VOBA-1610 file (N, C-alpha, C; in pm, whole numbers, padded with zeros to 5 digits, always signed):
BEGIN
Met+00082-00110-00001Met-00003-00006-00008Met+00090+00118+00001Pro+00030+00165-00100Pro+00139+00334-00090Pro+00168+00446+00040Ser+00198+00464+00084Ser+00206+00558+00232Ser+00142+00709+00131Glu+00126+00788+00255Glu+00088+00960+00163Glu+00236+01010+00090Leu+00325+00999+00095Leu+00430+01005+00044Leu+00514+00972-00107Ser+00407+00829-00158Ser+00458+00783-00230Ser+00406+00830-00344Pro+00484+00803-00428Pro+00482+00896-00586Pro+00378+00877-00668Thr+00376+00716-00617Thr+00253+00673-00684Thr+00095+00706-00658Ala+00112+00759-00507Ala-00013+00812-00504Ala-00117+00900-00596Lys-00228+00924-00604Lys-00283+01020-00700Lys-00314+01122-00588Ala-00281+01273-00616Ala-00298+01411-00498Ala-00450+01441-00610Pro-00508+01467-00487Pro-00687+01522-00515Pro-00621+01656-00594Pro-00741+01673-00760Pro-00688+01780-00786Pro-00729+01894-00729Pro-00682+02057-00726Pro-00680+02120-00667Pro-00799+02229-00658Met-00862+02267-00567Met-00997+02315-00598Met-00991+02482-00722Arg-01076+02410-00829Arg-01103+02525-00881Arg-01296+02589-00922Ala-01285+02648-00911Ala-01461+02680-00893Ala-01482+02770-01033Leu-01592+02721-01128Leu-01617+02797-01239Leu-01760+02798-01211Ser-01819+02948-01258Ser-01963+03020-01301Ser-01969+03097-01359Gly-02096+03110-01400Gly-02112+03272-01452Gly-02258+03297-01444Ile-02247+03407-01466Ile-02378+03493-01424Ile-02467+03565-01593Gln-02622+03585-01622Gln-02629+03659-01747Gln-02645+03754-01727Pro-02638+03888-01827Pro-02636+03979-01781Pro-02776+04000-01865Thr-02851+03962-01842Thr-02985+03993-01900Thr-03060+04114-01801Gly-03031+04238-01677Gly-03010+04282-01646Gly-02910+04329-01579Arg-02970+04412-01432Arg-02904+04454-01320Arg-02867+04402-01256Phe-02767+04359-01149Phe-02752+04247-01063Phe-02863+04306-00933His-02924+04253-00818His-02983+04276-00785His-02988+04235-00658Trp-03023+04208-00539Trp-03018+04194-00394Trp-03030+03995-00402Gly-03091+03971-00520Gly-03073+03794-00494Gly-02978+03750-00589Asn-02903+03830-00647Asn-02791+03806-00760Asn-02682+03789-00647Tyr-02666+03938-00569Tyr-02523+03945-00455Tyr-02563+03801-00386Phe-02661+03836-00355Phe-02647+03718-00186Phe-02695+03582-00212Gly-02731+03563-00339Gly-02718+03419-00410Gly-02647+03370-00441Ala-02525+03430-00540Ala-02436+03403-00572Ala-02319+03491-00646Ile-02264+03607-00644Ile-02157+03709-00606Ile-02130+03680-00518Arg-02189+03699-00400Arg-02114+03718-00231Arg-02023+03610-00227Gln-02053+03431-00305Gln-01978+03313-00308Gln-01883+03324-00368Tyr-01915+03418-00473Tyr-01773+03418-00604Tyr-01608+03455-00532Ile-01682+03588-00439Ile-01590+03631-00389Ile-01519+03608-00300Glu-01628+03489-00186Glu-01497+03403-00077Glu-01421+03316-00173Leu-01457+03265-00321Leu-01420+03158-00351Leu-01317+03211-00395Gln-01297+03319-00438Gln-01159+03361-00540Gln-01026+03319-00478Thr-01064+03335-00286Thr-00889+03349-00201Thr-00897+03212-00181Ala-00984+03053-00214Ala-00931+02966-00200Ala-00933+02865-00292Gly-00858+02918-00342Gly-00858+02824-00538Gly-00857+02904-00603Glu-00823+02862-00725Glu-00796+02875-00867Glu-00966+02945-00875Ala-00985+03054-00980Ala-01177+03070-01056Ala-01136+03108-01100Phe-01244+03092-01200Phe-01299+03149-01344Phe-01424+03128-01298Tyr-01440+03288-01373Tyr-01573+03357-01360Tyr-01642+03422-01487Phe-01724+03385-01541Phe-01793+03440-01669Phe-01884+03532-01682Ile-01908+03626-01753Ile-02055+03711-01802Ile-02099+03618-01921Ala-02218+03559-01850Ala-02289+03442-01955Ala-02394+03502-02116Asp-02310+03553-02193Asp-02382+03633-02317Asp-02422+03534-02419Leu-02353+03398-02389Leu-02412+03327-02555Leu-02540+03286-02466His-02534+03217-02368His-02700+03219-02274His-02778+03293-02259Ala-02730+03471-02281Ala-02822+03592-02289Ala-02899+03576-02404Leu-02852+03523-02506Leu-02872+03520-02657Leu-03034+03461-02636Thr-03073+03383-02530Thr-03205+03344-02557Thr-03308+03394-02534Thr-03328+03543-02445Thr-03381+03657-02398Thr-03338+03752-02464Val-03211+03781-02523Val-03181+03956-02506Val-03164+03981-02647Arg-03241+04016-02676Arg-03244+04050-02855Arg-03247+04146-02916Asp-03160+04211-02857Asp-03146+04384-02857Asp-02969+04421-02844Pro-02880+04368-02957Pro-02770+04370-02939Pro-02716+04458-02889Ala-02765+04583-02885Ala-02671+04736-02795Ala-02699+04726-02677Arg-02843+04646-02678Arg-02846+04608-02510Arg-02788+04506-02440Leu-02766+04394-02534Leu-02684+04308-02454Leu-02475+04372-02427Arg-02448+04459-02516Arg-02291+04482-02517Arg-02340+04566-02379Ser-02432+04657-02375Ser-02411+04784-02284Ser-02433+04713-02090Leu-02496+04626-02129Leu-02542+04465-02029Leu-02428+04405-01999Val-02342+04352-02054Val-02221+04257-02052Val-02102+04418-02004His-02103+04485-02050His-02042+04628-01942His-02078+04681-01849Ala-02168+04653-01781Ala-02228+04693-01661Ala-02208+04543-01559Ala-02226+04444-01602Ala-02204+04335-01545Ala-02021+04321-01492Ala-01986+04341-01599Ala-01836+04306-01531Ala-01820+04449-01458Val-01856+04576-01483Val-01818+04696-01381Val-01851+04626-01234Asp-01975+04590-01244Asp-02049+04577-01111Asp-01979+04476-01038Leu-01931+04333-01100Leu-01837+04261-01018Leu-01740+04247-00957Val-01686+04367-01052Val-01513+04422-00983Val-01574+04519-00884Ala-01640+04577-00895Ala-01710+04706-00745Ala-01692+04669-00682Leu-01806+04489-00662Leu-01874+04420-00564Leu-01754+04311-00509Gly-01627+04320-00543Gly-01489+04276-00491Gly-01444+04170-00567Leu-01510+04122-00684Leu-01427+04051-00762Leu-01298+04098-00802Asp-01144+04004-00777Asp-01010+04083-00809Asp-00958+03956-00904Pro-00972+04102-01039Pro-00898+04058-01146Pro-00795+03922-01129Ala-00700+04002-00974Ala-00562+03960-01003Ala-00557+03839-00902Gln-00703+03795-00832Gln-00724+03675-00778Gln-00775+03522-00904Ala-00871+03622-00958Ala-01009+03537-01006Ala-01002+03596-01132Thr-01018+03465-01245Thr-01013+03504-01370Thr-01151+03569-01399Leu-01198+03708-01459Leu-01306+03727-01536Leu-01324+03725-01677Phe-01402+03685-01729Phe-01409+03704-01882Phe-01559+03726-01961Val-01563+03732-02082Val-01667+03701-02109Val-01730+03603-02222Gln-01792+03515-02207Gln-01848+03376-02240Gln-01755+03384-02388Ser-01843+03485-02433Ser-01838+03420-02584Ser-01716+03483-02674Asp-01600+03512-02569Asp-01473+03577-02626Asp-01366+03444-02629Val-01432+03303-02525Val-01422+03176-02589Val-01418+03087-02677Pro-01387+03096-02760Pro-01464+02989-02881Pro-01484+02840-02853Glu-01348+02768-02782Glu-01293+02723-02756Glu-01431+02606-02699Val-01516+02735-02571Val-01627+02615-02553Val-01751+02620-02649Thr-01756+02630-02731Thr-01886+02590-02792Thr-01831+02505-02942Glu-01716+02479-02932Glu-01681+02379-03007Glu-01687+02277-02911Leu-01617+02269-02771Leu-01638+02210-02702Leu-01813+02112-02687Thr-01879+02243-02682Thr-02057+02163-02687Thr-02063+02108-02777Trp-02000+02115-02908Trp-02080+01985-03042Trp-01996+01859-02921Leu-01890+01851-02899Leu-01820+01727-02875Leu-01967+01669-02767Leu-01967+01748-02712Leu-02074+01698-02556Leu-02224+01679-02650Met-02276+01766-02707Met-02400+01640-02806Met-02366+01543-02820Thr-02266+01485-02878Thr-02265+01361-02988Thr-02292+01243-02902Val-02293+01314-02731Val-02294+01199-02666Val-02425+01231-02566Cys-02489+01318-02574Cys-02601+01354-02540Cys-02717+01273-02544Pro-02838+01188-02465Pro-02953+01175-02524Pro-03032+01259-02549Met-03154+01247-02566Met-03225+01372-02653Met-03306+01353-02480Gly-03325+01245-02429Gly-03440+01232-02288Gly-03393+01316-02162Leu-03264+01316-02155Leu-03175+01389-02049Leu-03197+01541-02056Leu-03256+01604-02205Leu-03231+01725-02199Leu-03394+01783-02183Glu-03479+01652-02211Glu-03631+01694-02205Glu-03672+01697-02104Arg-03602+01621-02013Arg-03648+01636-01845Arg-03578+01760-01761Cys-03515+01872-01868Cys-03476+01933-01749Cys-03566+02065-01738His-03569+02147-01617His-03664+02172-01582His-03673+02324-01681Ala-03612+02381-01685Ala-03653+02479-01792Ala-03707+02481-01926Tyr-03693+02363-01984Tyr-03735+02351-02102Tyr-03840+02265-02055Lys-03847+02112-01964Lys-04028+02177-01910Lys-04099+02228-01928Asp-04062+02335-01784Asp-04185+02466-01750Asp-04241+02494-01913Lys-04137+02572-01974Lys-04182+02630-02102Lys-04306+02507-02138Lys-04223+02387-02169Lys-04364+02264-02234Lys-04439+02322-02182Thr-04488+02283-02042Thr-04579+02250-01948Thr-04651+02400-01994Arg-04606+02517-01999Arg-04714+02634-01984Arg-04738+02648-02180Gly-04736+02599-02184Gly-04750+02604-02368Gly-04671+02714-02438Leu-04531+02746-02391Leu-04455+02880-02431Leu-04345+02782-02524Pro-04347+02872-02651Pro-04287+02865-02727Pro-04078+02852-02680Ala-04005+02711-02698Ala-03908+02672-02653Ala-03815+02663-02758Asp-03705+02759-02781Asp-03588+02711-02956Asp-03531+02601-02902Ala-03442+02566-02979Ala-03307+02515-02970Ala-03178+02555-02886Gly-03170+02705-02877Gly-03106+02744-02778Gly-03167+02695-02606Leu-03275+02710-02554Leu-03319+02685-02455Leu-03338+02504-02410Phe-03328+02440-02519Phe-03326+02295-02509Phe-03186+02225-02516Thr-03097+02271-02530Thr-02934+02280-02541Thr-02861+02313-02422Tyr-02956+02422-02369Tyr-02874+02533-02252Tyr-02791+02433-02154Pro-02856+02305-02149Pro-02766+02267-02057Pro-02592+02182-02065Val-02599+02147-02188Val-02522+02106-02290Val-02386+02249-02280Leu-02431+02352-02346Leu-02377+02480-02320Leu-02323+02457-02183Met-02403+02503-02069Met-02331+02505-01964Met-02221+02382-01870Ser-02265+02268-01956Ser-02114+02169-01918Ser-02026+02225-01976Ala-02000+02238-02071Ala-01937+02285-02132Ala-01814+02377-02070Asp-01909+02522-02077Asp-01847+02585-02002Asp-01793+02555-01854Ile-01841+02459-01780Ile-01783+02408-01687Ile-01647+02303-01677Leu-01677+02242-01794Leu-01568+02147-01787Leu-01434+02157-01858Ala-01483+02262-01969Ala-01326+02366-02000Ala-01237+02428-01963Tyr-01245+02405-01806Tyr-01215+02479-01727Tyr-01134+02336-01614Asp-01163+02251-01624Asp-01123+02147-01566Asp-01229+02167-01402Ala-01321+02230-01402Ala-01365+02288-01296Ala-01378+02164-01201Thr-01344+02205-01018Thr-01387+02064-00895Thr-01530+02125-00875Val-01523+02321-00839Val-01670+02325-00774Val-01738+02396-00831Val-01851+02436-00840Val-01956+02526-00931Val-02061+02546-00816Pro-02042+02658-00785Pro-02156+02754-00688Pro-02290+02767-00786Val-02342+02716-00686Val-02504+02727-00750Val-02608+02690-00656Gly-02730+02732-00676Gly-02869+02782-00583Gly-02920+02647-00610Glu-02988+02598-00521Glu-03089+02472-00529Glu-03131+02424-00706Asp-03168+02508-00779Asp-03261+02496-00887Asp-03150+02486-00993Gln-03027+02516-00971Gln-02904+02474-01045Gln-02874+02373-01034Val-02914+02273-00944Val-02827+02133-00918Val-02820+02051-01098Gln-02974+02033-01067Gln-02976+01963-01229Gln-02903+02007-01324His-02840+02086-01334His-02781+02068-01447His-02637+02042-01427Ile-02530+02125-01318Ile-02438+02015-01272Ile-02445+01841-01274Glu-02560+01784-01262Glu-02550+01725-01220Glu-02608+01620-01387Val-02653+01725-01514Val-02644+01665-01656Val-02503+01669-01671Cys-02400+01750-01655Cys-02283+01781-01681Cys-02188+01734-01586Arg-02242+01618-01514Arg-02093+01483-01436Arg-02201+01338-01514Asp-02315+01344-01568Asp-02369+01293-01653Asp-02274+01275-01835Leu-02299+01383-01895Leu-02216+01407-01999Leu-02072+01372-01982Ala-01985+01445-01889Ala-01884+01371-01894Ala-01823+01243-01821Gly-01937+01209-01785Gly-01907+01027-01734Gly-01889+00948-01846Thr-02032+00981-01957Thr-02010+00949-02032Thr-01922+00966-02125Phe-01854+01025-02206Phe-01761+01100-02301Phe-01648+01030-02217Asn-01613+01025-02055Asn-01476+00934-02030Asn-01510+00811-02006His-01616+00734-02015His-01697+00605-02041His-01587+00574-02202Leu-01649+00626-02287Leu-01652+00664-02464Leu-01444+00670-02466Tyr-01400+00727-02414Tyr-01273+00797-02461Tyr-01173+00800-02364Gly-01195+00754-02238Gly-01105+00749-02159Gly-01128+00899-02093Asp-00988+00907-01984Asp-00986+00988-01881Asp-00962+01138-01914Val-01097+01190-01983Val-01054+01310-02043Val-01126+01461-01980Phe-01217+01453-01893Phe-01253+01553-01829Phe-01296+01553-01670Thr-01267+01655-01593Thr-01294+01630-01428Thr-01413+01656-01379Leu-01449+01572-01352Leu-01651+01585-01270Leu-01629+01678-01178Pro-01724+01771-01149Pro-01751+01876-01094Pro-01819+01826-00983Lys-01844+01907-00853Lys-01935+01926-00751Lys-02000+02078-00707Pro-02088+02029-00721Pro-02214+02120-00685Pro-02173+02219-00538Arg-02189+02355-00549Arg-02172+02384-00390Arg-02268+02493-00404Leu-02329+02477-00264Leu-02497+02530-00279Leu-02438+02678-00134Val-02518+02729-00210Val-02564+02885-00124Val-02547+02847+00014Glu-02418+02885+00161Glu-02463+02848+00289Glu-02585+02862+00331Gly-02685+02796+00389Gly-02814+02801+00437Gly-02908+02746+00330Gly-02892+02830+00193Gly-02960+02822+00069Gly-03110+02903+00088Ala-03128+03003+00229Ala-03260+03057+00244Ala-03246+03152+00073Lys-03361+03207+00036Lys-03440+03243-00061Lys-03416+03400-00013Val-03332+03498-00151Val-03365+03608-00127Val-03537+03708-00103Pro-03588+03725-00028Pro-03725+03793-00070Pro-03710+03912-00154Gly-03809+03907-00243Gly-03874+04018-00307Gly-03882+04110-00289Thr-03975+04243-00333Thr-04045+04323-00290Thr-04190+04271-00235Asp-04215+04153-00281Asp-04336+04094-00270Asp-04359+04002-00159Gly-04271+03978-00143Gly-04198+03852-00010Gly-04202+03757-00082Gln-04222+03730-00282Gln-04161+03613-00347Gln-04030+03604-00357Lys-03950+03478-00439Lys-03800+03516-00441Lys-03803+03618-00525Met-03654+03683-00515Met-03624+03772-00563Met-03629+03748-00725Ser-03676+03807-00808Ser-03598+03782-00965Ser-03675+03846-01047Lys-03629+03861-01175Lys-03682+03995-01268Lys-03762+03927-01360Ser-03781+03804-01327Ser-03951+03743-01381Ser-04026+03794-01322Tyr-04010+03803-01179Tyr-04116+03844-01061Tyr-04172+04011-01064Glu-04050+04069-01177Glu-04049+04238-01128Glu-04102+04254-01052Asn-03969+04206-00885Asn-03961+04243-00764Asn-03810+04278-00680Thr-03765+04322-00759Thr-03640+04315-00766Thr-03587+04467-00651Ile-03453+04489-00609Ile-03392+04579-00586Ile-03289+04558-00595Asp-03214+04660-00711Asp-03111+04662-00791Asp-02978+04716-00671Val-02899+04625-00679Val-02769+04699-00669Val-02719+04810-00647Phe-02712+04892-00738Phe-02657+05009-00790Phe-02720+05102-00787Glu-02906+05098-00866Glu-03000+05195-00869Glu-02936+05314-00790Asp-02980+05420-00805Asp-03046+05514-00751Asp-03103+05520-00641Leu-03027+05592-00493Leu-03066+05544-00409Leu-03220+05602-00346Ala-03236+05732-00435Ala-03309+05796-00420Ala-03470+05674-00461Ala-03465+05621-00587Ala-03534+05540-00643Ala-03553+05389-00545Gln-03396+05349-00482Gln-03430+05201-00431Gln-03516+05251-00295Lys-03519+05368-00206Lys-03599+05395-00117Lys-03730+05421-00115Lys-03747+05521-00239Lys-03867+05453-00269Lys-03961+05333-00299Lys-03868+05221-00368Lys-03894+05089-00391Lys-03897+05036-00258Ile-03841+05063-00109Ile-03780+04951-00034Ile-03906+05027+00054Met-03918+05147+00071Met-04077+05206+00113Met-04203+05165+00057Arg-04223+05108-00082Arg-04335+05040-00088Arg-04330+04883-00047Ile-04250+04844-00009Ile-04221+04676+00000Ile-04382+04657+00110Thr-04465+04566+00037Thr-04570+04487+00112Thr-04587+04425+00240Thr-04671+04477+00315Thr-04654+04387+00459Thr-04803+04345+00477Asp-04797+04261+00595Asp-04929+04224+00649Asp-04938+04374+00729Ser-05116+04348+00813Ser-05177+04406+00848Ser-05220+04442+01021Arg-05104+04375+01055Arg-05124+04334+01196Arg-05105+04499+01260Pro-05172+04495+01378Pro-05159+04669+01429Pro-05049+04651+01529Met-04960+04772+01558Met-04886+04802+01545Met-04798+04751+01687Glu-04903+04783+01765Glu-04845+04713+01897Glu-04885+04571+01922Glu-04903+04503+01840Glu-04938+04345+01862Glu-04725+04311+01820Pro-04670+04200+01887Pro-04522+04111+01889Pro-04592+04063+01749Lys-04429+04084+01708Lys-04428+04036+01593Lys-04313+03887+01558Asp-04336+03767+01561Asp-04248+03664+01525Asp-04180+03732+01355Pro-04030+03717+01426Pro-03966+03795+01249Pro-03905+03636+01193Gln-03925+03554+01209Gln-03909+03454+01129Gln-03996+03451+00972Gly-03965+03430+00893Gly-04036+03436+00771Gly-04115+03568+00740Asp-04088+03680+00819Asp-04107+03791+00788Asp-03966+03844+00642His-04053+03867+00558His-03989+03888+00441His-03927+04050+00440Leu-03925+04136+00484Leu-03907+04269+00521Leu-03783+04276+00659Tyr-03807+04152+00710Tyr-03684+04126+00854Tyr-03601+04072+00768Glu-03623+03957+00696Glu-03531+03872+00628Glu-03435+03976+00545Leu-03453+04076+00431Leu-03382+04161+00382Leu-03300+04252+00465Tyr-03332+04283+00601Tyr-03318+04342+00688Tyr-03178+04288+00780Ser-03168+04114+00785Ser-03098+04097+00852Ser-02994+04031+00733Leu-02977+04003+00648Leu-02886+03961+00523Leu-02798+04143+00518Leu-02841+04259+00541Leu-02778+04388+00523Leu-02694+04508+00686Ala-02775+04373+00761Ala-02733+04494+00887Ala-02639+04403+00945Ser-02555+04465+01043Ser-02401+04381+01136Ser-02533+04317+01240Glu-02499+04239+01287Glu-02521+04105+01412Glu-02576+04205+01493Ala-02551+04281+01541Ala-02545+04390+01642Ala-02712+04401+01618Lys-02723+04495+01472Lys-02841+04570+01456Lys-02957+04469+01398Arg-02917+04351+01408Arg-03016+04222+01342Arg-03059+04149+01513Met-02988+04158+01596Met-03073+04122+01716Met-03150+04212+01801Glu-03107+04374+01767Glu-03236+04442+01802Glu-03321+04544+01725Met-03345+04422+01554Met-03455+04449+01581Met-03530+04342+01556Glu-03463+04220+01591Glu-03544+04136+01639Glu-03610+04150+01762Ala-03535+04190+01819Ala-03591+04201+02016Ala-03744+04321+01998Leu-03681+04395+01866Leu-03831+04499+01856Leu-03955+04422+01782Tyr-03880+04349+01722Tyr-04042+04266+01672Tyr-04064+04189+01791Arg-04061+04112+01816Arg-04099+03991+01967Arg-04179+04140+02047Arg-04072+04257+02059Arg-04132+04351+02143Arg-04301+04428+02084Gly-04259+04420+02000Gly-04425+04505+01952Gly-04389+04614+01967Gly-04527+04714+01930Gly-04511+04876+01955Gly-04461+04945+01829Phe-04408+04899+01691Phe-04371+04957+01580Phe-04442+04973+01529Gly-04402+05007+01433Gly-04482+05019+01275Gly-04367+04978+01139Tyr-04402+04946+01001Tyr-04307+04860+01000Tyr-04246+04976+00879Gly-04311+05082+00862Gly-04226+05184+00839Gly-04138+05233+00934Glu-04107+05210+01031Glu-03935+05184+01070Glu-03898+05078+01070Val-03906+04988+01053Val-03821+04923+00957Val-03809+04935+00855Lys-03874+04955+00714Lys-03811+05002+00561Lys-03694+05122+00645Lys-03720+05239+00689Lys-03658+05334+00696Lys-03490+05257+00725Ala-03488+05190+00842Ala-03363+05096+00888Ala-03308+05002+00724Leu-03394+04971+00719Leu-03343+04875+00613Leu-03278+05020+00516Val-03348+05136+00456Val-03301+05179+00416Val-03133+05212+00414Glu-03121+05280+00557Glu-02986+05292+00589Glu-02910+05200+00572Ala-02919+05048+00591Ala-02876+04912+00651Ala-02792+04916+00489Ala-02902+04949+00377Ala-02855+04895+00208Ala-02760+05027+00148Ala-02780+05089+00204Ala-02699+05243+00150Ala-02528+05179+00210Asp-02523+05225+00332Asp-02423+05122+00472Asp-02343+05010+00427Phe-02433+04873+00324Phe-02361+04753+00306Phe-02306+04810+00195Phe-02318+04853+00076Phe-02303+04885-00049Phe-02231+05015-00078Ala-02159+05053+00037Ala-02117+05198+00014Ala-02011+05184-00114Thr-01918+05102+00023Thr-01747+05062-00051Thr-01798+05038-00219Ala-01876+04957-00226Ala-01872+04908-00362Ala-01959+04981-00478Arg-02035+05093-00402Arg-02101+05231-00446Arg-01959+05305-00525Ser-01909+05304-00462Ser-01737+05422-00462Ser-01665+05317-00583Arg-01664+05186-00567Arg-01557+05170-00652Arg-01636+05175-00801Arg-01765+05154-00791Arg-01807+05115-00913Arg-01738+05291-00963Ala-01793+05444-00915Ala-01806+05520-00973Ala-01688+05514-01031Glu-01568+05490-01015Glu-01373+05505-01015Glu-01400+05445-01132Leu-01454+05309-01181Leu-01472+05226-01281Leu-01531+05230-01410Glu-01595+05303-01376Glu-01698+05371-01446Glu-01650+05488-01567Ala-01548+05580-01456Ala-01471+05691-01519Ala-01386+05650-01611Asp-01301+05543-01601Asp-01231+05465-01665Asp-01241+05316-01707Pro-01360+05365-01845Pro-01379+05218-01906Pro-01257+05161-01974Gly-01142+05178-01968Gly-01081+05147-02053Gly-01000+05009-02002Arg-01030+05054-01814Arg-01008+04942-01769Arg-01066+04789-01733Ile-01182+04833-01758Ile-01284+04730-01775Ile-01258+04623-01874Glu-01219+04678-02008Glu-01189+04614-02107Glu-01043+04550-02086Ala-00965+04623-02003Ala-00803+04557-02023Ala-00869+04437-01938Ile-00950+04388-01833Ile-00967+04315-01743Ile-01026+04172-01825Leu-01123+04241-01881Leu-01184+04081-02009Leu-01089+04067-02085Ala-00966+04162-02121Ala-00903+04102-02243Ala-00808+03998-02178Asp-00751+04049-02043Asp-00668+03927-02046Asp-00720+03832-01935Gly-00794+03819-01896Gly-00923+03705-01860Gly-00977+03606-01973Ala-00997+03669-02039Ala-00958+03618-02163Ala-00899+03571-02302Ala-00770+03595-02245Ala-00650+03543-02269Ala-00617+03327-02197Arg-00639+03423-02028Arg-00614+03327-01899Arg-00716+03252-01947Ala-00832+03195-01992Ala-00979+03146-01998Ala-00927+03059-02125Arg-00873+03141-02246Arg-00862+03058-02362Arg-00742+02930-02321Arg-00626+03000-02266Arg-00503+02873-02281Arg-00591+02814-02201Lys-00639+02788-02075Lys-00688+02680-02006Lys-00826+02628-02088Ala-00907+02650-02133Ala-01027+02576-02247Ala-00924+02467-02346Gly-00824+02576-02460Gly-00759+02527-02519Gly-00698+02391-02486Ala-00648+02377-02394Ala-00575+02304-02355Ala-00650+02139-02285Val-00780+02216-02287Val-00894+02092-02239Val-00978+02047-02384Leu-00989+02146-02445Leu-00976+02129-02578Leu-00947+02017-02700Ala-00801+02065-02695Ala-00728+01937-02726Ala-00739+01813-02696Arg-00725+01819-02587Arg-00735+01658-02482Arg-00849+01591-02569Ala-00982+01669-02575Ala-01104+01610-02573Ala-01112+01592-02731Arg-01075+01658-02834Arg-01052+01617-02981Arg-00939+01523-03037Glu-00837+01528-02923Glu-00737+01442-02925Glu-00771+01243-02876Ala-00916+01241-02778Ala-00908+01130-02781Ala-01062+01095-02857Cys-01095+01140-02883Cys-01219+01139-02908Cys-01216+01130-03105Gly-01076+01110-03170Gly-01034+01125-03262Gly-01008+01258-03413Leu-01053+01324-03357Leu-01039+01461-03373Leu-00838+01533-03458Ser-00839+01506-03328Ser-00675+01553-03411Ser-00555+01426-03478Arg-00548+01443-03587Arg-00497+01395-03655Arg-00297+01318-03590Gly-00291+01173-03614Gly-00185+01140-03547Gly-00182+01055-03455Ala-00029+00997-03386Ala-00055+00910-03285Ala-00186+00896-03147Ser-00225+00800-03096Ser-00310+00820-02979Ser-00247+00850-02908Ala-00336+00906-02819Ala-00188+00939-02680Ala-00261+00797-02595Pro-00109+00796-02518Pro-00164+00697-02411Pro-00262+00642-02322Gly-00344+00531-02340Gly-00433+00575-02210Gly-00539+00555-02295Arg-00555+00625-02455Arg-00694+00662-02470Arg-00749+00544-02589Lys-00883+00557-02557Lys-00951+00422-02665Lys-00950+00409-02815Ala-00889+00314-02865Ala-00902+00351-03018Ala-01013+00386-03098
//
């Protein structure tokens, strides 16, 4: 039996995080607490690749000028919120064409039934809405996004776990046919898994039109917060803070000491929801103050963001190119002698 120091013992692969975010609108609190905050935490835990998923966005955004604007805004927002290009590779998905070729290689081993079971396609079909081939094959492109960088960890919400399972299925099938080509990734769920409530109490989502944007004008943000729907319980009645969406939002933004004060106020009663909303306005302004200042600096220097994206694309292409070459050789697209260990 080999010892821990034996050269024959296979060391586990280093942690490499990979995730993408669609530029279909400005980032809201749900995007930040549900994904972006975890991106920032993971960038110091190992290697990290983060991309702006403009190819995925083409299934919903059909205005080219708007798409270009949203991609730029997304890059500025991510850096302003704390994503450090010196620690993580930030790039635009379409700047890495190797991923689209890898998508085709995965298509050739993907059963139709696997895609027919994916929830995004099933939901549209159930509701009688048109679903194009882009939506149908969306999970394959997502799989290529992940596999192109030998990602070991993919931070996702619970609604995206199925897509990671599809990725693992496709990688496993390809590896079974052609050898040990792809690294099988694992999902990493957001800690706690709690949804970020919107202004109506449902999950915060652009599709529900209940979002509070991270960088929207403070006056407009205040107006939106003050209009958050609440129940009609009398002011003097004590209230359980758990499950109250106004309290849940405040808890995300306030310090632990402030959160405990608010919890005590709820349980004591004798307050109006307007008081909580004003506290939420202040907490939000304080929480994102540094990011707002950083964003203003970045907007004043647009060339800096383009340089960051160009550098990120170059780094991403080097990695994706090596993985694609490995896959092409394994399945017979590269002419020449077969690599050792590959199936004929």
